C-alpha positions in Angstrom: -119.4 -18.1 8.5 -116.1 -17.3 6.8 -117.7 -14.9 4.3 -119.3 -13.0 7.2 -116.0 -12.6 8.9 -114.4 -11.4 5.8 -117.1 -8.9 5.2 -116.9 -7.6 8.7 -113.1 -7.3 8.3 -113.4 -5.4 5.1 -116.0 -3.0 6.6 -113.7 -2.5 9.6 -110.7 -2.0 7.2 -112.6 0.6 5.2 -113.6 2.4 8.4 -110.0 2.6 9.5 -108.8 3.8 6.1 -111.5 6.5 6.1 -110.3 7.7 9.6 -106.7 7.7 8.5 -107.5 9.7 5.4 -109.4 12.2 7.4 -106.5 12.6 9.9 -103.9 12.8 7.2 -105.8 15.3 5.1 -106.3 17.3 8.3 -102.6 17.3 8.9 -101.7 18.1 5.3 -103.9 21.2 5.3 -102.0 22.5 8.3 -98.6 21.6 7.1 -97.1 20.0 4.0 -97.2 16.5 5.6 -98.2 15.7 9.1 -95.8 12.7 9.1 -92.6 14.5 8.1 -90.8 17.1 10.2 -91.3 20.6 9.0 -87.6 21.4 8.5 
Protein backbone atom coordinates (compact mmCIF):
# COMPACT_ATOMS: atom_id res chain seq x y z
CA UNK A 1 0.00 0.00 0.00
CA UNK A 2 2.70 2.45 1.01
CA UNK A 3 4.72 1.67 -2.12
CA UNK A 4 1.70 2.33 -4.32
CA UNK A 5 1.15 5.72 -2.70
CA UNK A 6 4.81 6.60 -3.19
CA UNK A 7 4.70 5.56 -6.84
CA UNK A 8 1.57 7.64 -7.43
CA UNK A 9 3.13 10.61 -5.67
CA UNK A 10 6.29 10.33 -7.78
CA UNK A 11 4.24 10.15 -10.97
CA UNK A 12 2.27 13.23 -9.91
CA UNK A 13 5.49 15.03 -8.98
CA UNK A 14 7.03 14.25 -12.38
CA UNK A 15 3.88 15.49 -14.11
CA UNK A 16 4.00 18.78 -12.16
CA UNK A 17 7.70 19.24 -12.92
CA UNK A 18 7.05 18.64 -16.60
CA UNK A 19 4.29 21.24 -16.63
CA UNK A 20 6.52 23.74 -14.79
CA UNK A 21 9.39 23.14 -17.21
CA UNK A 22 7.04 23.69 -20.15
CA UNK A 23 5.71 26.95 -18.66
CA UNK A 24 9.18 28.19 -17.68
CA UNK A 25 10.73 27.40 -21.05
CA UNK A 26 7.77 29.12 -22.74
CA UNK A 27 8.38 32.25 -20.65
CA UNK A 28 12.15 32.14 -21.16
CA UNK A 29 11.62 32.11 -24.91
CA UNK A 30 9.53 35.28 -24.70
CA UNK A 31 11.77 37.07 -22.20
CA UNK A 32 15.05 36.32 -20.48
CA UNK A 33 13.24 34.95 -17.43
CA UNK A 34 9.50 34.87 -16.88
CA UNK A 35 9.95 35.09 -13.11
CA UNK A 36 12.13 38.21 -13.12
CA UNK A 37 10.94 41.71 -14.00
CA UNK A 38 12.22 42.87 -17.37
CA UNK A 39 14.08 45.96 -16.10
